[in-house]
SETOR-132948 format. One record per residue (C-alpha): x, y negated, z negated; residue in one letter; residue number from 1. Coordinates in Angstrom, 2 decimals, m for minus. Each point is the difference from the previous one (the first is absolute). Layout:
<rs>
+---------+---------+---------+------+-----+
|       X |       Y |       Z | code | pos |
+---------+---------+---------+------+-----+
|       X |       Y |       Z |    A | NUM |
...
+---------+---------+---------+------+-----+
</rs>
This chain:
<rs>
+---------+---------+---------+------+-----+
|       X |       Y |       Z | code | pos |
+---------+---------+---------+------+-----+
|   m2.80 |   m0.94 |   19.54 |    M |   1 |
|    2.55 |    0.72 |   m2.71 |    N |   2 |
|   m0.76 |   m0.05 |   m3.70 |    F |   3 |
|    0.70 |   m3.69 |   m0.52 |    F |   4 |
|   m2.21 |   m0.98 |    2.93 |    D |   5 |
|   m2.79 |    2.08 |   m1.49 |    R |   6 |
|    0.67 |   m1.46 |   m3.43 |    L |   7 |
|   m0.18 |   m3.51 |    1.46 |    H |   8 |
|   m3.44 |    0.77 |    1.39 |    D |   9 |
|   m1.13 |    1.57 |   m3.26 |    R |  10 |
|    1.15 |   m3.03 |   m2.01 |    I |  11 |
|   m1.96 |   m2.30 |    2.29 |    R |  12 |
|   m3.09 |    2.21 |   m0.09 |    T |  13 |
|   m0.31 |    0.11 |   m3.79 |    V |  14 |
|    1.84 |   m3.27 |   m0.71 |    D |  15 |
|    2.20 |    1.82 |   m2.49 |    S |  16 |
|    3.61 |    1.04 |   m0.61 |    V |  17 |
|   m0.94 |    2.19 |   m2.95 |    V |  18 |
|    1.50 |    3.48 |   m0.19 |    S |  19 |
|   m2.09 |    2.17 |   m2.30 |    V |  20 |
|    2.23 |    2.58 |   m1.65 |    G |  21 |
|   m1.75 |    3.35 |   m0.37 |    L |  22 |
|    1.83 |    1.52 |   m2.97 |    D |  23 |
|   m2.61 |    2.26 |   m1.63 |    P |  24 |
|    1.74 |    0.91 |   m3.25 |    D |  25 |
|   m1.89 |    3.16 |   m1.09 |    P |  26 |
|    0.18 |   m1.05 |   m3.66 |    S |  27 |
|   m1.95 |   m3.21 |    0.78 |    R |  28 |
|   m2.75 |    1.34 |    2.25 |    L |  29 |
|   m3.60 |   m0.40 |   m1.22 |    P |  30 |
|   m1.30 |    3.01 |   m1.88 |    D |  31 |
|   m2.96 |    0.49 |    2.31 |    H |  32 |
|    2.35 |    0.66 |    2.96 |    L |  33 |
|    2.03 |    2.73 |   m1.66 |    R |  34 |
|   m2.55 |    2.69 |    0.91 |    E |  35 |
|    0.61 |   m0.54 |    3.73 |    Y |  36 |
|    2.20 |    2.39 |    1.97 |    D |  37 |
|    2.27 |   m2.92 |    0.94 |    L |  38 |
|   m0.41 |   m2.68 |   m2.68 |    P |  39 |
|    2.65 |   m2.26 |    1.53 |    R |  40 |
|   m1.81 |    0.01 |    3.33 |    W |  41 |
|   m3.34 |   m0.65 |   m1.70 |    A |  42 |
|    1.58 |   m2.97 |   m1.77 |    F |  43 |
|    1.68 |   m1.35 |    3.14 |    N |  44 |
|   m3.17 |    0.25 |    2.06 |    R |  45 |
|   m1.84 |   m2.24 |   m2.43 |    R |  46 |
|    2.90 |   m2.45 |   m0.14 |    I |  47 |
|    0.15 |   m0.15 |    3.80 |    I |  48 |
|   m3.76 |   m0.57 |    0.24 |    D |  49 |
|    0.25 |   m2.87 |   m2.50 |    A |  50 |
|    3.15 |   m1.70 |    1.33 |    T |  51 |
|    0.37 |    0.68 |    3.74 |    H |  52 |
|   m1.50 |   m3.34 |    1.08 |    E |  53 |
|    2.77 |   m1.77 |   m1.94 |    H |  54 |
|    2.90 |    2.33 |    0.90 |    A |  55 |
|    2.55 |   m0.59 |    2.73 |    A |  56 |
|    1.38 |    3.47 |   m0.77 |    V |  57 |
|   m0.33 |    2.78 |   m2.50 |    F |  58 |
|    3.28 |    1.11 |   m1.55 |    K |  59 |
|   m0.05 |    3.42 |   m1.67 |    P |  60 |
|    3.15 |    0.83 |   m1.94 |    N |  61 |
|    1.16 |    3.55 |    0.76 |    A |  62 |
|    0.96 |    0.62 |   m3.64 |    A |  63 |
|   m3.68 |    0.30 |   m0.92 |    F |  64 |
|   m0.68 |    2.70 |    2.61 |    Y |  65 |
|    2.94 |    2.39 |   m0.12 |    E |  66 |
|   m1.82 |    3.22 |   m0.81 |    D |  67 |
|   m2.33 |    2.15 |    2.16 |    P |  68 |
|   m3.24 |   m1.67 |   m1.07 |    D |  69 |
|    1.72 |   m3.38 |    0.20 |    G |  70 |
|    1.04 |    0.42 |    3.62 |    W |  71 |
|   m3.53 |    1.11 |    0.83 |    A |  72 |
|   m1.32 |   m3.11 |   m1.75 |    A |  73 |
|    2.47 |   m2.16 |    1.92 |    L |  74 |
|   m1.06 |    1.45 |    3.35 |    E |  75 |
|   m3.63 |   m0.74 |   m0.77 |    E |  76 |
|    0.93 |   m3.49 |   m1.21 |    T |  77 |
|    1.94 |   m0.87 |    3.16 |    V |  78 |
|   m2.76 |    1.26 |    2.28 |    A |  79 |
|   m2.66 |   m1.94 |   m1.94 |    Y |  80 |
|    2.03 |   m3.22 |    0.03 |    A |  81 |
|    0.48 |    0.35 |    3.75 |    H |  82 |
|   m3.74 |    0.48 |    0.31 |    G |  83 |
|   m0.37 |   m3.45 |   m1.57 |    K |  84 |
|    2.54 |   m1.39 |    2.54 |    D |  85 |
|    2.57 |   m0.63 |   m2.73 |    V |  86 |
|    3.66 |    0.94 |    0.67 |    P |  87 |
|    1.80 |    2.19 |   m2.51 |    V |  88 |
|    3.50 |   m0.70 |   m1.28 |    L |  89 |
|    1.48 |    2.98 |   m1.84 |    L |  90 |
|    2.30 |   m1.09 |   m2.81 |    D |  91 |
|    2.35 |    2.97 |    0.13 |    A |  92 |
|    3.50 |   m1.57 |   m0.04 |    K |  93 |
|    1.28 |    2.82 |    2.18 |    R |  94 |
|    3.41 |    0.44 |    1.63 |    A |  95 |
|    2.48 |    2.80 |    0.49 |    D |  96 |
|    2.27 |    1.30 |    2.73 |    I |  97 |
|   m0.28 |    2.32 |    2.96 |    G |  98 |
|   m2.97 |    2.31 |    0.28 |    N |  99 |
|   m1.26 |   m0.97 |   m3.47 |    T | 100 |
|   m0.68 |   m3.60 |    0.91 |    T | 101 |
|   m1.60 |    1.12 |    3.28 |    R | 102 |
|   m2.42 |    2.06 |   m2.10 |    Q | 103 |
|   m0.73 |   m2.96 |   m2.24 |    Y | 104 |
|   m0.67 |   m2.17 |    3.04 |    A | 105 |
|   m2.80 |    2.34 |    1.05 |    Q | 106 |
|   m2.08 |   m1.73 |   m2.67 |    L | 107 |
|   m0.39 |   m2.81 |    2.53 |    L | 108 |
|   m2.23 |    2.28 |    2.05 |    E | 109 |
|   m2.61 |   m0.43 |   m2.75 |    T | 110 |
|    0.51 |   m3.53 |   m1.38 |    V | 111 |
|    0.67 |   m3.35 |    1.66 |    D | 112 |
|    3.07 |   m1.11 |   m1.94 |    A | 113 |
|    2.38 |    1.20 |   m2.69 |    I | 114 |
|    2.53 |   m1.31 |   m2.49 |    T | 115 |
|    3.59 |    1.28 |    0.33 |    V | 116 |
|    3.18 |   m0.14 |   m2.05 |    N | 117 |
|    3.08 |   m1.40 |    1.80 |    P | 118 |
|    2.61 |    1.34 |   m2.44 |    Y | 119 |
|    1.22 |    2.73 |    2.39 |    M | 120 |
|    0.32 |   m2.30 |    2.99 |    G | 121 |
|   m1.45 |   m0.29 |    3.47 |    R | 122 |
|    0.24 |    3.65 |    1.06 |    D | 123 |
|   m2.21 |    0.94 |   m2.96 |    S | 124 |
|   m2.68 |   m2.37 |    1.32 |    L | 125 |
|    0.38 |    0.49 |    3.75 |    Q | 126 |
|   m3.00 |    2.35 |    0.46 |    P | 127 |
|   m2.20 |   m2.61 |   m1.69 |    F | 128 |
|    1.48 |   m2.94 |    1.89 |    L | 129 |
|   m0.42 |    1.83 |    3.32 |    A | 130 |
|   m3.77 |    0.25 |   m0.47 |    N | 131 |
|   m1.02 |   m3.15 |    1.86 |    E | 132 |
|   m3.67 |    0.08 |   m1.01 |    E | 133 |
|    0.49 |    0.33 |   m3.76 |    S | 134 |
|    1.16 |   m2.46 |   m2.64 |    G | 135 |
|    3.16 |    0.58 |   m2.04 |    V | 136 |
|    0.40 |   m2.00 |   m3.21 |    F | 137 |
|    3.58 |    0.13 |   m1.28 |    V | 138 |
|    0.55 |   m0.32 |   m3.75 |    L | 139 |
|    1.97 |   m3.20 |   m0.48 |    C | 140 |
|   m0.60 |   m1.79 |   m3.31 |    R | 141 |
|   m2.24 |    1.85 |   m2.41 |    T | 142 |
|   m1.97 |   m1.53 |   m2.85 |    S | 143 |
|    1.11 |    2.34 |   m2.78 |    N | 144 |
|    2.61 |   m1.33 |   m2.49 |    P | 145 |
|    2.43 |    2.81 |    0.79 |    G | 146 |
|    0.03 |   m0.96 |    3.67 |    G | 147 |
|    2.82 |   m2.40 |   m0.84 |    A | 148 |
|    2.29 |    2.90 |   m0.94 |    D | 149 |
|    0.88 |    0.56 |    3.65 |    I | 150 |
|   m1.89 |   m2.56 |    2.05 |    Q | 151 |
|    1.75 |   m2.99 |   m1.63 |    D | 152 |
|    3.53 |    1.36 |    0.31 |    L | 153 |
|    2.24 |   m2.41 |    1.88 |    E | 154 |
|    1.81 |    1.24 |    3.09 |    L | 155 |
|    3.43 |   m1.16 |    1.17 |    E | 156 |
|   m1.78 |   m2.44 |    2.30 |    T | 157 |
|   m1.56 |   m1.67 |   m3.02 |    G | 158 |
|   m3.54 |    1.09 |    0.87 |    E | 159 |
|   m2.05 |    2.25 |   m2.29 |    P | 160 |
|   m0.93 |    3.48 |    1.17 |    V | 161 |
|   m3.64 |   m0.92 |    0.56 |    Y | 162 |
|    0.95 |   m2.75 |    2.45 |    E | 163 |
|    2.15 |    2.46 |    1.96 |    R | 164 |
|   m2.97 |    2.38 |    0.13 |    V | 165 |
|   m2.16 |   m2.79 |    1.43 |    A | 166 |
|    2.61 |   m0.80 |    2.64 |    A | 167 |
|    0.29 |    3.66 |    0.98 |    L | 168 |
|   m3.77 |    0.40 |    0.19 |    A | 169 |
|   m0.10 |   m2.98 |    2.34 |    D | 170 |
|    2.53 |    1.74 |    2.25 |    L | 171 |
|   m1.98 |    3.24 |   m0.15 |    W | 172 |
|   m3.18 |   m1.76 |    1.16 |    N | 173 |
|    0.52 |    0.88 |    3.66 |    E | 174 |
|   m3.59 |    1.18 |    0.37 |    N | 175 |
|   m1.63 |   m2.85 |   m1.94 |    D | 176 |
|   m1.19 |    2.51 |   m2.56 |    N | 177 |
|    2.08 |   m0.87 |   m3.08 |    V | 178 |
|   m1.03 |   m1.88 |   m3.13 |    G | 179 |
|    1.51 |   m0.42 |   m3.46 |    L | 180 |
|   m1.20 |    0.84 |   m3.50 |    V | 181 |
|    0.73 |   m3.08 |   m2.10 |    V | 182 |
|   m1.40 |   m0.36 |   m3.52 |    G | 183 |
|   m1.97 |   m3.04 |   m1.11 |    A | 184 |
|    1.62 |   m0.31 |   m3.42 |    T | 185 |
|    3.00 |   m1.97 |    1.32 |    Q | 186 |
|   m1.48 |   m2.77 |    2.20 |    P | 187 |
|    3.36 |   m1.69 |    0.67 |    E | 188 |
|    1.28 |    3.23 |    1.55 |    E | 189 |
|   m3.11 |    0.24 |    2.13 |    L | 190 |
|    0.75 |   m3.46 |    1.33 |    E | 191 |
|    3.65 |    0.82 |    0.70 |    E | 192 |
|   m0.86 |    3.19 |    1.82 |    L | 193 |
|   m2.63 |   m1.73 |    2.12 |    R | 194 |
|    2.63 |   m2.48 |    1.14 |    E | 195 |
|    2.37 |    2.84 |    0.82 |    Q | 196 |
|   m2.49 |    2.15 |    1.95 |    V | 197 |
|   m2.75 |   m2.32 |    1.27 |    P | 198 |
|   m1.68 |    2.58 |    2.22 |    D | 199 |
|   m0.38 |    3.03 |   m2.29 |    L | 200 |
|   m3.35 |    0.45 |   m1.78 |    P | 201 |
|    0.28 |    0.73 |   m3.72 |    F | 202 |
|   m1.94 |    2.42 |   m2.15 |    L | 203 |
|   m0.08 |   m1.80 |   m3.34 |    V | 204 |
|   m0.76 |    2.14 |   m3.06 |    P | 205 |
|   m0.11 |   m1.30 |   m3.55 |    G | 206 |
|   m3.23 |   m1.99 |    0.21 |    I | 207 |
|   m2.50 |    0.92 |   m2.68 |    G | 208 |
|    1.23 |    2.25 |   m2.80 |    A | 209 |
|    3.63 |   m1.10 |    0.48 |    Q | 210 |
|   m0.86 |   m3.72 |   m0.02 |    G | 211 |
|    1.67 |   m1.03 |    3.25 |    G | 212 |
|   m0.21 |   m3.45 |    1.59 |    D | 213 |
|   m3.02 |   m0.01 |    2.36 |    A | 214 |
|    0.83 |   m3.35 |    1.60 |    E | 215 |
|    3.57 |    1.05 |    0.81 |    A | 216 |
|   m1.21 |    3.38 |    1.24 |    A | 217 |
|   m2.14 |   m1.71 |    2.64 |    V | 218 |
|    2.31 |   m2.91 |    0.82 |    E | 219 |
|    3.03 |    2.19 |    0.60 |    Y | 220 |
|   m1.48 |    3.45 |    0.55 |    G | 221 |
|   m1.72 |   m0.71 |    3.31 |    L | 222 |
|    1.71 |   m0.20 |    3.39 |    A | 223 |
|   m2.27 |   m1.74 |    2.51 |    D | 224 |
|   m2.89 |    0.80 |   m2.29 |    G | 225 |
|    0.82 |    3.71 |   m0.29 |    V | 226 |
|    0.94 |    1.56 |   m3.31 |    G | 227 |
|   m1.53 |    1.76 |   m2.97 |    L | 228 |
|   m0.41 |   m0.72 |   m3.70 |    V | 229 |
|   m0.72 |    3.10 |   m2.03 |    N | 230 |
|   m1.96 |    0.63 |   m3.15 |    S | 231 |
|   m0.65 |    3.51 |   m1.24 |    S | 232 |
|   m1.00 |    0.38 |   m3.65 |    R | 233 |
|   m1.37 |   m3.54 |   m0.13 |    G | 234 |
|   m2.63 |    0.98 |    2.55 |    I | 235 |
|   m0.70 |    3.70 |   m0.26 |    I | 236 |
|   m0.22 |    0.04 |   m3.81 |    F | 237 |
|   m1.75 |   m3.35 |   m0.39 |    A | 238 |
|   m3.15 |    1.88 |   m1.02 |    G | 239 |
|    1.73 |    2.65 |   m2.09 |    E | 240 |
|   m2.41 |   m0.53 |   m2.90 |    D | 241 |
|   m3.13 |   m0.25 |    2.16 |    D | 242 |
|   m0.75 |    3.70 |    0.37 |    G | 243 |
|   m1.82 |    0.95 |    3.19 |    E | 244 |
|   m0.08 |   m3.64 |    1.14 |    E | 245 |
|    3.80 |   m0.31 |    0.05 |    F | 246 |
|    0.26 |   m0.65 |    3.74 |    A | 247 |
|   m2.04 |   m3.20 |   m0.14 |    S | 248 |
|    2.67 |   m1.66 |   m2.14 |    A | 249 |
|    2.66 |    1.17 |    2.45 |    S | 250 |
|   m1.83 |   m1.64 |    2.85 |    G | 251 |
|   m0.22 |   m3.26 |   m1.93 |    Q | 252 |
|    3.68 |    0.18 |   m0.92 |    A | 253 |
|    0.99 |    0.49 |    3.65 |    A | 254 |
|   m2.19 |   m2.91 |    1.03 |    K | 255 |
|    1.48 |   m2.26 |   m2.69 |    R | 256 |
|    3.53 |    0.86 |    1.06 |    L | 257 |
|   m0.85 |   m0.66 |    3.65 |    K | 258 |
|   m1.43 |   m3.40 |   m0.87 |    E | 259 |
|    2.94 |   m0.82 |   m2.26 |    R | 260 |
|    2.52 |    0.83 |    2.71 |    L | 261 |
|   m1.98 |   m1.81 |    2.67 |    N | 262 |
|    0.44 |   m3.25 |   m1.93 |    Q | 263 |
|    3.64 |    0.08 |    1.10 |    Y | 264 |
|   m0.33 |    1.36 |    3.53 |    R | 265 |
+---------+---------+---------+------+-----+
</rs>
C-alpha cells in the first residue's frame, strides 16, 4: 500500500481529515517541560497522546527541529506517532539537484510523506517521486500573502504559475504518490485547482490561526475522500495558559476541528 492508500484507511478509521501540525516553538513551551533533556519531544508526546484519536496525520515542520536536540526530538516524535498508528508527514519543503536531493530524499526512510518545492523542476524532485510508497506534496498555492509575488505571475499561456505547477504535478504523478499544498485562504483558487486536477489529494494549510475557509478546504481539498486539512498553533497551543494541563485543551481543539470539518464531508 502506498501512502495515500494508508491515509485513506487512516481517515476512515478515525473519521477525520485533520492534520495536526507539530511545531513546538521553544519560546512557547510550558515552563514545567523545560527541565527535560528534550523539551520539544516531551511536549510532542503529550500532544500526540491527547490528539491521536482525532488525527489523520501528524505534520512536524522541520524548521522547529533543525539542531542536534531537535533532530533527536523529531526521531522520538516520529517513532511515537507510528506507535499510535498515525502517519507522519514532514513539512520540509525540500528540493535540490543531483546528489543533494538524493540525500534529502533519504528522509522518506523515516517518515511517510514530505512536502517539496517545485521551483527547480522535475529533476530536483525525482528521488522523491520515485519512492512509490511515500507521499510527496508539491507546494502549489500557499496561504501567505507574499505567495502571490511569484505564484500569481501570468505565463505566456495566460495561466498563473500556480496552475502550471498543478498541471506539472499531475504529470509527475506516475506512481500515484503526489499531492498538492494549497492554502485555505483563497477558496476560489481551491475550487479552480480541484477542477484542473481532480485526482490529486490536497494538503490544505491555513485553517486555524490563519483563518482559512474550512468548508472550501473540505469540499475542494479531498479527492475521493482523501486529503488533509492542517492546523498547527490552533491545536498545539490551545492550552498555552493552562500550565501542566495544556494537552487537554489541545485534544479538545483537535476534536472540535474534526467535527467542524466533518460537517462538510
